[in-house]
Biopython code that builds the backbone (N, CA, C, O; Angstrom):
import numpy as np
from Bio.PDB.StructureBuilder import StructureBuilder

atoms = [
    (1, "MET", "N", (11.155, -15.794, -6.278)),
    (1, "MET", "CA", (11.013, -14.998, -7.249)),
    (1, "MET", "C", (10.189, -15.271, -8.601)),
    (1, "MET", "O", (10.471, -16.317, -9.184)),
    (2, "ALA", "N", (9.598, -14.776, -8.938)),
    (2, "ALA", "CA", (8.479, -14.847, -10.015)),
    (2, "ALA", "C", (8.928, -15.056, -11.415)),
    (2, "ALA", "O", (10.065, -14.748, -11.773)),
    (3, "LYS", "N", (7.850, -15.691, -12.379)),
    (3, "LYS", "CA", (8.491, -16.203, -13.434)),
    (3, "LYS", "C", (7.835, -15.215, -14.687)),
    (3, "LYS", "O", (6.632, -15.009, -14.525)),
    (4, "TYR", "N", (8.296, -14.723, -15.626)),
    (4, "TYR", "CA", (7.967, -13.772, -16.608)),
    (4, "TYR", "C", (8.043, -14.121, -17.784)),
    (4, "TYR", "O", (9.217, -14.277, -18.121)),
    (5, "ALA", "N", (7.024, -14.395, -18.894)),
    (5, "ALA", "CA", (7.480, -14.660, -20.047)),
    (5, "ALA", "C", (7.902, -13.343, -20.722)),
    (5, "ALA", "O", (7.832, -12.218, -20.226)),
    (6, "PHE", "N", (8.253, -13.608, -21.671)),
    (6, "PHE", "CA", (8.641, -12.190, -22.836)),
    (6, "PHE", "C", (8.501, -13.104, -24.311)),
    (6, "PHE", "O", (9.022, -14.190, -24.567)),
    (7, "LEU", "N", (7.891, -12.525, -24.899)),
    (7, "LEU", "CA", (7.404, -12.747, -26.067)),
    (7, "LEU", "C", (6.972, -11.625, -27.498)),
    (7, "LEU", "O", (6.145, -10.722, -27.371)),
    (8, "GLY", "N", (7.603, -11.871, -28.612)),
    (8, "GLY", "CA", (7.803, -10.760, -30.001)),
    (8, "GLY", "C", (8.828, -11.498, -30.771)),
    (8, "GLY", "O", (9.313, -12.589, -30.472)),
    (9, "GLY", "N", (9.112, -10.716, -31.870)),
    (9, "GLY", "CA", (9.765, -10.661, -32.845)),
    (9, "GLY", "C", (10.916, -10.075, -32.827)),
    (9, "GLY", "O", (11.487, -9.504, -31.899)),
    (10, "TYR", "N", (11.290, -10.277, -34.108)),
    (10, "TYR", "CA", (13.038, -9.887, -34.701)),
    (10, "TYR", "C", (12.463, -8.984, -35.913)),
    (10, "TYR", "O", (11.642, -9.501, -36.671)),
    (11, "THR", "N", (12.943, -7.425, -36.148)),
    (11, "THR", "CA", (12.715, -6.893, -37.181)),
    (11, "THR", "C", (13.580, -7.424, -38.308)),
    (11, "THR", "O", (14.482, -8.261, -38.335)),
    (12, "ALA", "N", (13.150, -6.847, -39.004)),
    (12, "ALA", "CA", (14.236, -8.031, -40.907)),
    (12, "ALA", "C", (15.627, -7.641, -40.311)),
    (12, "ALA", "O", (16.388, -8.523, -39.913)),
    (13, "GLU", "N", (15.974, -6.249, -40.248)),
    (13, "GLU", "CA", (17.391, -5.877, -40.157)),
    (13, "GLU", "C", (18.002, -7.451, -38.680)),
    (13, "GLU", "O", (18.835, -8.340, -38.854)),
    (14, "ALA", "N", (17.400, -7.247, -37.794)),
    (14, "ALA", "CA", (18.030, -8.352, -36.828)),
    (14, "ALA", "C", (17.908, -9.836, -37.774)),
    (14, "ALA", "O", (19.026, -10.352, -37.758)),
    (15, "TRP", "N", (17.279, -10.384, -38.296)),
    (15, "TRP", "CA", (17.206, -11.250, -38.785)),
    (15, "TRP", "C", (18.156, -11.190, -39.909)),
    (15, "TRP", "O", (19.081, -11.872, -39.467)),
    (16, "LYS", "N", (18.461, -10.858, -40.920)),
    (16, "LYS", "CA", (19.581, -10.440, -41.675)),
    (16, "LYS", "C", (21.024, -10.683, -40.816)),
    (16, "LYS", "O", (21.958, -11.357, -41.249)),
    (17, "GLY", "N", (21.004, -10.002, -39.534)),
    (17, "GLY", "CA", (22.371, -9.902, -38.910)),
    (17, "GLY", "C", (22.192, -11.182, -38.278)),
    (17, "GLY", "O", (23.324, -11.655, -38.171)),
    (18, "MET", "N", (21.044, -12.269, -37.635)),
    (18, "MET", "CA", (21.392, -13.517, -37.334)),
    (18, "MET", "C", (21.662, -14.166, -38.877)),
    (18, "MET", "O", (22.407, -15.143, -38.799)),
    (19, "ILE", "N", (21.418, -13.988, -39.666)),
    (19, "ILE", "CA", (21.762, -14.951, -40.855)),
    (19, "ILE", "C", (22.646, -15.007, -40.946)),
    (19, "ILE", "O", (23.197, -16.108, -40.925)),
    (20, "ASP", "N", (23.621, -13.383, -41.170)),
    (20, "ASP", "CA", (24.544, -13.813, -41.692)),
    (20, "ASP", "C", (25.981, -14.153, -40.519)),
    (20, "ASP", "O", (27.071, -14.662, -40.782)),
    (21, "ASN", "N", (25.627, -13.818, -39.652)),
    (21, "ASN", "CA", (26.307, -14.243, -38.204)),
    (21, "ASN", "C", (25.603, -15.440, -37.834)),
    (21, "ASN", "O", (24.744, -14.760, -37.273)),
    (22, "PRO", "N", (25.245, -16.477, -37.667)),
    (22, "PRO", "CA", (24.260, -17.374, -36.470)),
    (22, "PRO", "C", (25.221, -17.445, -35.410)),
    (22, "PRO", "O", (26.352, -17.898, -35.586)),
    (23, "GLU", "N", (24.908, -17.121, -34.595)),
    (23, "GLU", "CA", (25.490, -17.587, -32.761)),
    (23, "GLU", "C", (23.717, -17.117, -32.051)),
    (23, "GLU", "O", (22.848, -16.358, -32.480)),
    (24, "SER", "N", (23.787, -17.894, -30.965)),
    (24, "SER", "CA", (22.870, -18.549, -30.125)),
    (24, "SER", "C", (22.629, -17.032, -29.079)),
    (24, "SER", "O", (23.366, -16.144, -28.652)),
    (25, "ARG", "N", (21.343, -17.329, -29.001)),
    (25, "ARG", "CA", (20.980, -15.303, -28.327)),
    (25, "ARG", "C", (21.062, -15.980, -26.518)),
    (25, "ARG", "O", (20.708, -15.334, -25.532)),
    (26, "LYS", "N", (21.418, -16.890, -26.507)),
    (26, "LYS", "CA", (21.521, -17.260, -25.191)),
    (26, "LYS", "C", (22.333, -16.708, -23.964)),
    (26, "LYS", "O", (21.914, -16.787, -22.809)),
    (27, "GLY", "N", (23.333, -16.237, -24.258)),
    (27, "GLY", "CA", (24.355, -15.597, -23.643)),
    (27, "GLY", "C", (23.716, -14.180, -23.458)),
    (27, "GLY", "O", (23.431, -13.920, -22.289)),
    (28, "ALA", "N", (23.522, -13.511, -24.099)),
    (28, "ALA", "CA", (23.292, -12.394, -24.467)),
    (28, "ALA", "C", (21.657, -12.136, -23.599)),
    (28, "ALA", "O", (21.169, -11.173, -23.008)),
    (29, "ILE", "N", (21.337, -13.084, -23.803)),
    (29, "ILE", "CA", (19.871, -12.959, -23.030)),
    (29, "ILE", "C", (20.147, -13.235, -21.183)),
    (29, "ILE", "O", (19.878, -12.594, -20.167)),
    (30, "GLN", "N", (20.589, -14.096, -21.381)),
    (30, "GLN", "CA", (21.107, -14.789, -19.824)),
    (30, "GLN", "C", (22.154, -13.376, -19.242)),
    (30, "GLN", "O", (21.536, -12.803, -18.344)),
    (31, "LYS", "N", (23.151, -12.884, -19.440)),
    (31, "LYS", "CA", (23.695, -11.553, -19.174)),
    (31, "LYS", "C", (22.747, -10.411, -19.506)),
    (31, "LYS", "O", (23.272, -9.356, -19.149)),
    (32, "ALA", "N", (21.509, -10.212, -20.072)),
    (32, "ALA", "CA", (20.830, -8.931, -19.452)),
    (32, "ALA", "C", (19.956, -9.198, -18.731)),
    (32, "ALA", "O", (19.261, -8.328, -18.206)),
    (33, "ALA", "N", (19.807, -10.360, -18.556)),
    (33, "ALA", "CA", (18.938, -10.723, -17.039)),
    (33, "ALA", "C", (19.918, -10.738, -15.699)),
    (33, "ALA", "O", (19.475, -10.524, -14.571)),
    (34, "GLN", "N", (20.816, -10.920, -15.882)),
    (34, "GLN", "CA", (21.464, -10.996, -14.587)),
    (34, "GLN", "C", (21.893, -9.502, -14.446)),
    (34, "GLN", "O", (22.625, -9.107, -13.538)),
    (35, "ALA", "N", (21.587, -9.035, -15.022)),
    (35, "ALA", "CA", (22.076, -7.514, -14.646)),
    (35, "ALA", "C", (21.011, -6.456, -13.648)),
    (35, "ALA", "O", (21.128, -5.324, -13.178)),
    (36, "VAL", "N", (19.935, -7.530, -13.635)),
    (36, "VAL", "CA", (19.087, -6.851, -12.803)),
    (36, "VAL", "C", (18.792, -8.439, -11.733)),
    (36, "VAL", "O", (17.664, -8.675, -11.299)),
    (37, "GLY", "N", (19.383, -8.901, -11.593)),
    (37, "GLY", "CA", (19.322, -10.126, -10.848)),
    (37, "GLY", "C", (18.767, -10.918, -10.821)),
    (37, "GLY", "O", (18.421, -11.505, -9.796)),
    (38, "ALA", "N", (18.416, -11.285, -12.242)),
    (38, "ALA", "CA", (16.956, -11.815, -13.195)),
    (38, "ALA", "C", (18.062, -13.385, -13.060)),
    (38, "ALA", "O", (19.131, -13.615, -12.494)),
    (39, "SER", "N", (17.188, -14.136, -13.840)),
    (39, "SER", "CA", (17.918, -15.390, -14.502)),
    (39, "SER", "C", (17.168, -16.071, -15.435)),
    (39, "SER", "O", (15.951, -16.172, -15.281)),
    (40, "LEU", "N", (17.852, -16.649, -16.577)),
    (40, "LEU", "CA", (16.902, -17.154, -17.752)),
    (40, "LEU", "C", (16.922, -18.621, -17.731)),
    (40, "LEU", "O", (17.753, -19.530, -17.727)),
    (41, "ASP", "N", (15.356, -18.424, -17.717)),
    (41, "ASP", "CA", (14.951, -20.173, -17.347)),
    (41, "ASP", "C", (14.647, -20.865, -18.571)),
    (41, "ASP", "O", (14.714, -22.091, -18.484)),
    (42, "ALA", "N", (14.400, -20.495, -19.437)),
    (42, "ALA", "CA", (14.318, -21.139, -20.893)),
    (42, "ALA", "C", (14.198, -20.167, -22.030)),
    (42, "ALA", "O", (13.691, -19.101, -21.682)),
    (43, "ILE", "N", (14.584, -20.264, -23.504)),
    (43, "ILE", "CA", (14.252, -19.602, -24.566)),
    (43, "ILE", "C", (13.620, -20.835, -25.788)),
    (43, "ILE", "O", (13.893, -22.029, -25.906)),
    (44, "TYR", "N", (12.893, -20.140, -26.406)),
    (44, "TYR", "CA", (12.430, -21.211, -27.200)),
    (44, "TYR", "C", (11.844, -20.396, -28.431)),
    (44, "TYR", "O", (10.993, -19.521, -28.271)),
    (45, "TRP", "N", (12.471, -20.823, -29.940)),
    (45, "TRP", "CA", (11.926, -20.241, -31.416)),
    (45, "TRP", "C", (10.575, -20.792, -31.611)),
    (45, "TRP", "O", (10.359, -21.951, -31.257)),
    (46, "THR", "N", (9.698, -20.118, -32.110)),
    (46, "THR", "CA", (8.073, -20.147, -32.029)),
    (46, "THR", "C", (7.881, -19.993, -33.678)),
    (46, "THR", "O", (8.768, -19.709, -34.483)),
    (47, "PHE", "N", (6.921, -20.174, -33.868)),
    (47, "PHE", "CA", (5.899, -20.469, -35.280)),
    (47, "PHE", "C", (5.254, -19.201, -34.728)),
    (47, "PHE", "O", (5.072, -18.904, -33.547)),
    (48, "GLY", "N", (4.785, -18.151, -36.419)),
    (48, "GLY", "CA", (3.518, -17.228, -35.850)),
    (48, "GLY", "C", (3.705, -15.984, -35.822)),
    (48, "GLY", "O", (4.179, -15.320, -36.744)),
    (49, "ASP", "N", (3.400, -15.644, -34.923)),
    (49, "ASP", "CA", (3.203, -13.428, -34.880)),
    (49, "ASP", "C", (4.327, -13.554, -34.144)),
    (49, "ASP", "O", (5.011, -12.531, -34.105)),
    (50, "ASP", "N", (4.758, -14.547, -33.511)),
    (50, "ASP", "CA", (6.582, -14.292, -32.152)),
    (50, "ASP", "C", (7.523, -15.045, -32.602)),
    (50, "ASP", "O", (7.160, -16.218, -32.684)),
    (51, "ASP", "N", (8.481, -14.873, -32.895)),
    (51, "ASP", "CA", (9.583, -15.465, -33.719)),
    (51, "ASP", "C", (10.518, -15.934, -32.332)),
    (51, "ASP", "O", (11.568, -16.466, -32.693)),
    (52, "PHE", "N", (10.355, -15.847, -30.730)),
    (52, "PHE", "CA", (10.433, -16.173, -29.689)),
    (52, "PHE", "C", (9.424, -16.136, -28.076)),
    (52, "PHE", "O", (8.413, -15.444, -27.949)),
    (53, "LEU", "N", (9.952, -16.969, -27.068)),
    (53, "LEU", "CA", (9.346, -16.899, -25.575)),
    (53, "LEU", "C", (10.363, -17.136, -25.293)),
    (53, "LEU", "O", (10.905, -18.157, -25.717)),
    (54, "VAL", "N", (10.978, -16.278, -24.483)),
    (54, "VAL", "CA", (11.846, -16.140, -23.122)),
    (54, "VAL", "C", (11.310, -16.158, -22.246)),
    (54, "VAL", "O", (10.520, -15.223, -22.116)),
    (55, "ILE", "N", (11.405, -17.645, -20.606)),
    (55, "ILE", "CA", (11.156, -17.124, -19.693)),
    (55, "ILE", "C", (12.428, -17.068, -18.747)),
    (55, "ILE", "O", (13.502, -17.641, -18.934)),
    (56, "VAL", "N", (11.961, -16.021, -17.394)),
    (56, "VAL", "CA", (13.244, -15.421, -16.779)),
    (56, "VAL", "C", (12.235, -15.991, -15.042)),
    (56, "VAL", "O", (11.037, -16.220, -14.877)),
    (57, "ASP", "N", (13.252, -16.031, -14.192)),
    (57, "ASP", "CA", (12.912, -16.142, -13.320)),
    (57, "ASP", "C", (13.243, -14.371, -12.458)),
    (57, "ASP", "O", (14.463, -14.274, -12.324)),
    (58, "ALA", "N", (12.572, -13.183, -11.943)),
    (58, "ALA", "CA", (12.895, -11.928, -11.483)),
    (58, "ALA", "C", (12.422, -12.149, -10.244)),
    (58, "ALA", "O", (11.508, -12.781, -9.715)),
    (59, "PRO", "N", (13.846, -11.019, -9.746)),
    (59, "PRO", "CA", (12.875, -10.635, -7.871)),
    (59, "PRO", "C", (12.135, -10.176, -8.290)),
    (59, "PRO", "O", (11.563, -11.192, -8.685)),
    (60, "ASP", "N", (11.352, -9.179, -8.707)),
    (60, "ASP", "CA", (10.140, -8.580, -9.214)),
    (60, "ASP", "C", (9.628, -7.754, -10.201)),
    (60, "ASP", "O", (10.530, -7.324, -10.920)),
    (61, "ASP", "N", (8.738, -7.444, -10.448)),
    (61, "ASP", "CA", (7.983, -7.039, -11.615)),
    (61, "ASP", "C", (8.895, -5.966, -12.386)),
    (61, "ASP", "O", (9.198, -6.009, -13.579)),
    (62, "ALA", "N", (9.316, -4.867, -11.320)),
    (62, "ALA", "CA", (10.562, -3.943, -11.812)),
    (62, "ALA", "C", (11.441, -4.329, -12.446)),
    (62, "ALA", "O", (11.800, -3.563, -13.340)),
    (63, "ALA", "N", (12.127, -5.535, -12.319)),
    (63, "ALA", "CA", (13.335, -6.283, -12.548)),
    (63, "ALA", "C", (12.701, -6.684, -14.275)),
    (63, "ALA", "O", (13.115, -6.353, -15.386)),
    (64, "ALA", "N", (11.606, -7.482, -13.856)),
    (64, "ALA", "CA", (11.112, -7.965, -15.456)),
    (64, "ALA", "C", (10.261, -6.385, -16.442)),
    (64, "ALA", "O", (9.730, -6.159, -17.529)),
    (65, "ALA", "N", (10.486, -5.928, -15.637)),
    (65, "ALA", "CA", (10.130, -4.357, -16.774)),
    (65, "ALA", "C", (11.342, -4.223, -17.322)),
    (65, "ALA", "O", (11.569, -4.549, -18.487)),
    (66, "ALA", "N", (12.063, -3.819, -16.668)),
    (66, "ALA", "CA", (13.761, -3.404, -16.917)),
    (66, "ALA", "C", (14.572, -4.380, -18.220)),
    (66, "ALA", "O", (15.276, -3.965, -19.140)),
    (67, "ILE", "N", (14.237, -5.551, -17.946)),
    (67, "ILE", "CA", (14.853, -6.732, -19.004)),
    (67, "ILE", "C", (13.826, -6.363, -20.488)),
    (67, "ILE", "O", (14.149, -6.154, -21.658)),
    (68, "GLY", "N", (12.708, -6.397, -19.910)),
    (68, "GLY", "CA", (11.629, -6.055, -20.983)),
    (68, "GLY", "C", (11.781, -4.150, -22.146)),
    (68, "GLY", "O", (11.661, -3.903, -23.346)),
    (69, "VAL", "N", (12.061, -3.358, -21.007)),
    (69, "VAL", "CA", (12.583, -2.021, -21.769)),
    (69, "VAL", "C", (13.479, -1.868, -22.467)),
    (69, "VAL", "O", (13.462, -1.238, -23.525)),
    (70, "GLY", "N", (14.615, -2.555, -21.861)),
    (70, "GLY", "CA", (16.047, -2.649, -22.280)),
    (70, "GLY", "C", (16.310, -3.087, -23.133)),
    (70, "GLY", "O", (17.182, -2.708, -23.915)),
    (71, "VAL", "N", (15.517, -4.153, -23.228)),
    (71, "VAL", "CA", (15.999, -4.968, -24.454)),
    (71, "VAL", "C", (15.401, -4.772, -25.619)),
    (71, "VAL", "O", (15.827, -5.083, -26.731)),
    (72, "ALA", "N", (14.140, -4.113, -25.269)),
    (72, "ALA", "CA", (12.808, -3.976, -26.427)),
    (72, "ALA", "C", (13.729, -2.529, -27.232)),
    (72, "ALA", "O", (13.884, -2.435, -28.449)),
    (73, "SER", "N", (14.157, -1.684, -26.375)),
    (73, "SER", "CA", (15.254, -0.205, -26.698)),
    (73, "SER", "C", (15.862, -0.402, -27.451)),
    (73, "SER", "O", (16.154, 0.529, -28.201)),
    (74, "SER", "N", (16.553, -2.086, -27.755)),
    (74, "SER", "CA", (17.570, -1.702, -28.868)),
    (74, "SER", "C", (17.123, -1.429, -30.012)),
    (74, "SER", "O", (17.643, -0.480, -30.600)),
    (75, "GLY", "N", (15.839, -2.310, -30.774)),
    (75, "GLY", "CA", (15.240, -1.296, -31.839)),
    (75, "GLY", "C", (15.523, -2.622, -32.265)),
    (75, "GLY", "O", (15.013, -2.630, -33.386)),
    (76, "ALA", "N", (15.957, -3.620, -32.102)),
    (76, "ALA", "CA", (16.091, -5.054, -32.763)),
    (76, "ALA", "C", (14.202, -5.825, -32.989)),
    (76, "ALA", "O", (13.773, -6.469, -33.946)),
    (77, "LEU", "N", (13.539, -5.445, -31.813)),
    (77, "LEU", "CA", (13.014, -6.117, -31.681)),
    (77, "LEU", "C", (11.892, -6.107, -32.037)),
    (77, "LEU", "O", (11.987, -5.151, -32.808)),
    (78, "ARG", "N", (10.379, -6.550, -32.136)),
    (78, "ARG", "CA", (8.539, -5.741, -32.688)),
    (78, "ARG", "C", (8.228, -6.930, -32.000)),
    (78, "ARG", "O", (8.676, -8.051, -31.758)),
    (79, "ASN", "N", (6.864, -5.891, -31.707)),
    (79, "ASN", "CA", (5.812, -6.180, -30.946)),
    (79, "ASN", "C", (6.237, -7.039, -29.619)),
    (79, "ASN", "O", (5.980, -8.242, -29.658)),
    (80, "THR", "N", (6.800, -6.570, -28.571)),
    (80, "THR", "CA", (7.628, -7.412, -27.400)),
    (80, "THR", "C", (6.365, -6.926, -26.541)),
    (80, "THR", "O", (5.673, -5.912, -26.635)),
    (81, "ARG", "N", (6.305, -8.304, -25.442)),
    (81, "ARG", "CA", (5.407, -7.840, -24.455)),
    (81, "ARG", "C", (5.798, -8.987, -23.494)),
    (81, "ARG", "O", (6.351, -10.011, -23.895)),
    (82, "THR", "N", (5.469, -8.747, -22.165)),
    (82, "THR", "CA", (5.994, -9.346, -20.864)),
    (82, "THR", "C", (4.945, -9.823, -19.896)),
    (82, "THR", "O", (3.832, -9.372, -19.628)),
    (83, "ILE", "N", (5.358, -10.464, -19.620)),
    (83, "ILE", "CA", (3.650, -11.627, -18.841)),
    (83, "ILE", "C", (4.154, -12.765, -17.758)),
    (83, "ILE", "O", (4.798, -13.811, -17.823)),
    (84, "LYS", "N", (3.322, -11.767, -16.428)),
    (84, "LYS", "CA", (3.830, -12.291, -15.581)),
    (84, "LYS", "C", (2.998, -13.629, -15.515)),
    (84, "LYS", "O", (1.875, -13.796, -15.993)),
    (85, "LEU", "N", (4.044, -14.887, -14.580)),
    (85, "LEU", "CA", (3.156, -16.169, -14.829)),
    (85, "LEU", "C", (2.592, -16.441, -13.390)),
    (85, "LEU", "O", (3.081, -16.170, -12.294)),
    (86, "ILE", "N", (1.483, -17.023, -13.706)),
    (86, "ILE", "CA", (1.518, -17.988, -12.109)),
    (86, "ILE", "C", (1.032, -19.357, -12.385)),
    (86, "ILE", "O", (0.304, -19.803, -13.273)),
    (87, "SER", "N", (1.756, -20.007, -11.179)),
    (87, "SER", "CA", (1.738, -21.112, -11.328)),
    (87, "SER", "C", (0.116, -21.911, -10.766)),
    (87, "SER", "O", (-0.816, -21.470, -10.093)),
    (88, "ALA", "N", (0.325, -23.018, -11.309)),
    (88, "ALA", "CA", (-0.690, -23.767, -10.526)),
    (88, "ALA", "C", (-0.819, -23.868, -9.298)),
    (88, "ALA", "O", (-1.967, -23.594, -8.947)),
    (89, "ASP", "N", (0.033, -24.216, -8.264)),
    (89, "ASP", "CA", (-0.130, -24.049, -6.961)),
    (89, "ASP", "C", (-0.154, -22.563, -6.762)),
    (89, "ASP", "O", (-0.397, -22.348, -5.575)),
    (90, "GLU", "N", (-0.014, -21.533, -7.386)),
    (90, "GLU", "CA", (-0.821, -20.295, -6.717)),
    (90, "GLU", "C", (-2.343, -20.181, -7.273)),
    (90, "GLU", "O", (-3.084, -19.324, -6.792)),
    (91, "GLN", "N", (-2.656, -20.787, -7.978)),
    (91, "GLN", "CA", (-3.784, -20.875, -8.600)),
    (91, "GLN", "C", (-5.427, -21.127, -7.954)),
    (91, "GLN", "O", (-6.628, -20.960, -8.170)),
    (92, "THR", "N", (-4.448, -21.640, -7.037)),
    (92, "THR", "CA", (-5.485, -22.025, -6.085)),
    (92, "THR", "C", (-5.576, -21.018, -5.006)),
    (92, "THR", "O", (-6.693, -20.827, -4.524)),
    (93, "SER", "N", (-5.028, -20.651, -4.761)),
    (93, "SER", "CA", (-5.335, -19.143, -3.555)),
    (93, "SER", "C", (-5.864, -18.322, -4.174)),
    (93, "SER", "O", (-6.799, -17.695, -3.677)),
    (94, "LEU", "N", (-5.388, -18.057, -5.556)),
    (94, "LEU", "CA", (-5.898, -16.977, -6.378)),
    (94, "LEU", "C", (-7.615, -17.030, -6.455)),
    (94, "LEU", "O", (-8.549, -16.236, -6.343)),
    (95, "LEU", "N", (-7.428, -18.346, -6.695)),
    (95, "LEU", "CA", (-9.335, -19.108, -7.123)),
    (95, "LEU", "C", (-9.791, -18.340, -5.338)),
    (95, "LEU", "O", (-10.715, -17.559, -5.110)),
    (96, "GLY", "N", (-9.320, -18.605, -4.871)),
    (96, "GLY", "CA", (-10.262, -18.760, -2.874)),
    (96, "GLY", "C", (-10.413, -16.896, -3.021)),
    (96, "GLY", "O", (-11.461, -16.251, -3.038)),
    (97, "LYS", "N", (-9.210, -16.455, -3.098)),
    (97, "LYS", "CA", (-9.306, -14.895, -3.698)),
    (97, "LYS", "C", (-10.293, -14.115, -4.115)),
    (97, "LYS", "O", (-10.805, -13.165, -3.523)),
    (98, "ALA", "N", (-10.708, -14.856, -5.873)),
    (98, "ALA", "CA", (-11.606, -14.010, -6.763)),
    (98, "ALA", "C", (-12.823, -14.901, -6.059)),
    (98, "ALA", "O", (-13.761, -14.818, -6.853)),
    (99, "GLN", "N", (-13.169, -15.599, -5.087)),
    (99, "GLN", "CA", (-14.329, -16.340, -4.371)),
    (99, "GLN", "C", (-14.779, -14.851, -3.914)),
    (99, "GLN", "O", (-15.564, -14.104, -4.499)),
    (100, "LYS", "N", (-13.926, -14.577, -2.470)),
    (100, "LYS", "CA", (-14.190, -13.919, -1.649)),
    (100, "LYS", "C", (-14.587, -12.360, -2.773)),
    (100, "LYS", "O", (-15.621, -11.773, -2.453)),
    (101, "VAL", "N", (-13.891, -11.846, -3.838)),
    (101, "VAL", "CA", (-13.973, -10.607, -4.441)),
    (101, "VAL", "C", (-15.709, -10.662, -5.143)),
    (101, "VAL", "O", (-16.607, -9.846, -4.934)),
    (102, "MET", "N", (-15.760, -12.073, -6.116)),
    (102, "MET", "CA", (-17.125, -12.066, -6.464)),
    (102, "MET", "C", (-17.885, -11.649, -5.193)),
    (102, "MET", "O", (-18.587, -10.638, -5.137)),
    (103, "ALA", "N", (-17.661, -12.637, -4.025)),
    (103, "ALA", "CA", (-19.421, -12.456, -3.019)),
    (103, "ALA", "C", (-19.826, -10.065, -2.864)),
    (103, "ALA", "O", (-20.836, -9.407, -2.616)),
    (104, "GLU", "N", (-18.249, -9.671, -3.216)),
    (104, "GLU", "CA", (-18.195, -8.311, -2.995)),
    (104, "GLU", "C", (-18.255, -7.465, -4.061)),
    (104, "GLU", "O", (-17.834, -6.314, -3.940)),
    (105, "TYR", "N", (-18.684, -7.833, -5.016)),
    (105, "TYR", "CA", (-18.241, -7.109, -6.334)),
    (105, "TYR", "C", (-20.112, -6.562, -6.932)),
    (105, "TYR", "O", (-21.173, -7.179, -7.020)),
    (106, "VAL", "N", (-19.811, -5.534, -7.137)),
    (106, "VAL", "CA", (-21.423, -5.397, -7.785)),
    (106, "VAL", "C", (-20.913, -4.065, -9.090)),
    (106, "VAL", "O", (-20.516, -2.900, -9.102)),
    (107, "PRO", "N", (-21.253, -5.192, -10.080)),
    (107, "PRO", "CA", (-21.533, -4.751, -11.212)),
    (107, "PRO", "C", (-21.280, -3.354, -11.414)),
    (107, "PRO", "O", (-21.125, -2.563, -10.484)),
    (108, "PRO", "N", (-21.235, -3.032, -12.715)),
    (108, "PRO", "CA", (-21.810, -1.730, -12.879)),
    (108, "PRO", "C", (-23.337, -1.277, -13.173)),
    (108, "PRO", "O", (-23.586, -2.199, -12.396)),
    (109, "GLY", "N", (-24.263, -0.895, -13.440)),
    (109, "GLY", "CA", (-25.272, -1.078, -13.307)),
    (109, "GLY", "C", (-26.237, -1.881, -12.516)),
    (109, "GLY", "O", (-27.375, -2.186, -12.875)),
    (110, "ALA", "N", (-25.542, -2.248, -11.185)),
    (110, "ALA", "CA", (-26.443, -3.267, -10.700)),
    (110, "ALA", "C", (-26.488, -2.570, -9.379)),
    (110, "ALA", "O", (-25.645, -1.745, -9.027)),
    (111, "ARG", "N", (-27.610, -2.978, -8.603)),
    (111, "ARG", "CA", (-27.572, -2.618, -6.966)),
    (111, "ARG", "C", (-27.455, -3.593, -6.159)),
    (111, "ARG", "O", (-28.273, -4.504, -6.286)),
    (112, "LYS", "N", (-26.349, -3.707, -5.029)),
    (112, "LYS", "CA", (-26.332, -4.577, -3.862)),
    (112, "LYS", "C", (-27.483, -4.477, -2.935)),
    (112, "LYS", "O", (-27.944, -3.370, -2.657)),
    (113, "ALA", "N", (-27.921, -5.451, -2.493)),
    (113, "ALA", "CA", (-29.025, -5.285, -1.614)),
    (113, "ALA", "C", (-28.483, -4.682, -0.075)),
    (113, "ALA", "O", (-27.997, -5.582, 0.610)),
    (114, "VAL", "N", (-28.483, -3.707, 0.397)),
    (114, "VAL", "CA", (-28.339, -3.129, 1.490)),
    (114, "VAL", "C", (-29.450, -3.485, 3.116)),
    (114, "VAL", "O", (-30.588, -3.450, 3.585)),
    (115, "GLY", "N", (-28.254, -3.759, 3.331)),
    (115, "GLY", "CA", (-29.252, -4.413, 4.395)),
    (115, "GLY", "C", (-30.973, -3.675, 5.099)),
    (115, "GLY", "O", (-31.082, -2.468, 5.316)),
    (116, "VAL", "N", (-31.660, -4.264, 5.249)),
    (116, "VAL", "CA", (-32.965, -3.894, 5.754)),
    (116, "VAL", "C", (-32.871, -4.122, 7.205)),
    (116, "VAL", "O", (-32.307, -4.999, 7.860)),
    (117, "GLY", "N", (-33.734, -2.866, 7.600)),
    (117, "GLY", "CA", (-34.209, -2.701, 8.780)),
    (117, "GLY", "C", (-35.109, -1.541, 9.453)),
    (117, "GLY", "O", (-35.439, -1.624, 10.636)),
]
sb = StructureBuilder()
sb.init_structure("model")
sb.init_model(0)
sb.init_chain("A")
sb.init_seg("    ")
for serial, (resi, resn, name, xyz) in enumerate(atoms, 1):
    if name == "N":
        sb.init_residue(resn, " ", resi, " ")
    sb.init_atom(name, np.array(xyz, "f"), 0.0, 1.0, " ", f" {name:<3s}", serial, name[0])
structure = sb.get_structure()
């Protein structure tokens, strides 16, 4: 399973509802994730432009996208986005692949030398 971060904020109406009826959002988030075979890893409240950070283990990109779209469709959130997380262990492999890409990529306007013969 891969990890995904969900960030965003609550609307004024959602904040009012949570203040009027304080409750943990953990159960609702766990249930939403489990609906597509994912599991909740962590929930954090945040300062600044975002009000929350949720980390989920999901079986694939489609499941993660379904969580993001399904939850955002409630209308209680604003500025939501989903970020696929890459572990430090995966970084070495990624950089090795990037090295191969870098050796072959030709930037716009540049010409790669073609075999002289």
